[in-house]
N, C-alpha and C positions, 0 to 999 in steps of 0.2 A: 684550101676552100677557092674556084671559081668566082669570080663577082657574077658572072651572067647566070649562076644555079639559083642566084638567086630572084631572081625576073618575077621568077613566078611567084614566089612567096612577097616580091614588093607589087605586083599586081593587080596579087586579092587581098592587099593591106587596102592600097589606095580603090577598091569596088568596093569592099567588104565596108572603110569610111563614107563612098556617097552611098549607099545601102543603107548606115546607120543615119544621116544624115537625111538623106528622105521620110524615110520610119521616123526619128523622132520628133518630126514635126507633123507629120500624119496622126500618132500617139499622141501628144500635147492637142492639137488640135477633138477626137477623139475623149480622152479623159482630161485635158485641164492642163490648163500648165503650173510646170513642173512638178510633176508625176510620173517623172521620168523611174525615176527611183521605183519604186512599188510594182508597179505596171511591168519593169527589167526581172525585179523579185519574183516574181510573179509567172515571169515566161519563162526565167530556169526553173522554176519547181516543177512547173507544166513538162517539159522538156526531161527532169529528174525522172519524174515519176513515171512519164513515159518506154524509160529508160528502163527503170529497174522492175516498171512493170514487166515490159518484155521479158525481161532475163525473168521474173520472178513464170511468167506463163510456161515460159519453155520450160522451165525443170518441172514444174506442176503437169508440163503437157496438157493445157489446159486454153493454147493462145487459138481453138479454134470454139470458144465458148463465145456467149452471148457479150457475157459483160467485157469483155475485151473491145469487141467489136462497135461501142455506144462507147467505148472511147473519144471518137471521133468528136461524139456529139457534146458527153461533158466539157471538152476540153473549150467548144465554141461555147457554152455555159459559163463555164468560170469565167471565160476572158470576156463573156457578153454581163457580166452581174457585175466589174465595176465600172462597169459604163453606165447599167441603170440609176447606180450608188452616185455619181458624179451629177448628171440629167435631175436627180434628184433633191442633189445639192444646192445644183443649179435654178431649178425650182421654189426653189426654199429660201433663196439668200445664206445659205450656209457654204463655211470656208471648205468643206471637201469631209464632213464631217463620218456621211454615213458611207463614202471612197474609203477612207482611210478606215474602215469601220468592215467594211466587206471586203475590204483588199487585204487587211492584216489576218482578217480569223479565213481566208482564202489560201493563203500560206499556211498558215499554221495546220490548215487539212491537210495540206498536197504535200506540208510535211509530212507528218504523222504515214500519210498514205506511200510516199515516198521508201519511211521507215521500215515499213513492213513490207513493199516490194524488196526491199534488200533483206529483208529475214529471210520470204520464204524461196530468195535467189538462191540462199545459201552464204551472201554476204554476213551476218551475219555476228562472226567475230570481229569490224571492227565500228558496228553497233554496244554505245557504253550498255551495260546493265541495267541502269536505273529507263535508259529511254525507253530499253524494252517492257520494262516495267509498265510506262505510261503509258503503250501503244499498244499494253494486251489485252481491251477490251475491240479495237480495233485493231487485229489479229486476227483475234476468235471468228471478229464478222466476216472479212475476206474468208476464214475457212470454211466457216459455214456456205456461205453463197456460192466459195468455187465446186463443195458438197455438193448445192444447189443445181448448179449448172453441168455438173458430171452428169448428176441422174435427171433431170432433162433433157442431154444428150443425148445420152445411153435408151431412154424411153423414143425418143425420135426416131432415130436410126433403126431399133427393135422393132416399131409402126412401119418405118419404109420396106425393108426387110420382111415383114409380114405381106405387105403388100406384092412386091416382088412377087413372093415364092406364091400369094393366093391366083395373080392374074400366070404365073407358068404351071399352072395347075389346073 
């Protein structure tokens, strides 16, 4: 292996470290000092949720549904809710009670979504049966939401097609 071939990886590492340094200072200013681990866990969970959600949507052929389009707003909400909790803690002089409760709750909820999406994507063989039993309600809820999204989308498409036919007649 040529050492010059490692230069792009080294450059990426250095740039990544600089980005991390800048980002961590900014995140600590927003969420509070010493809270990088829960924020990083939440960010990793959100990334995994997006990956599994996209895979599940392609498998279900639901990638154009309204539910999927709202994903960006949900992500912003999930990232801002711990900020709100941190501000609430600061205003009440608490050491992080609301921040940790909200952030851990969001991580747990996102973990459930990751698991359901992975199951819907066809990756259920990597999910223990006991975990599938824990997410059974969530799985049914997403299946129902998917059904309603398909029904609404079909009705919308039929109405648009009907309007085109009426204009053409």
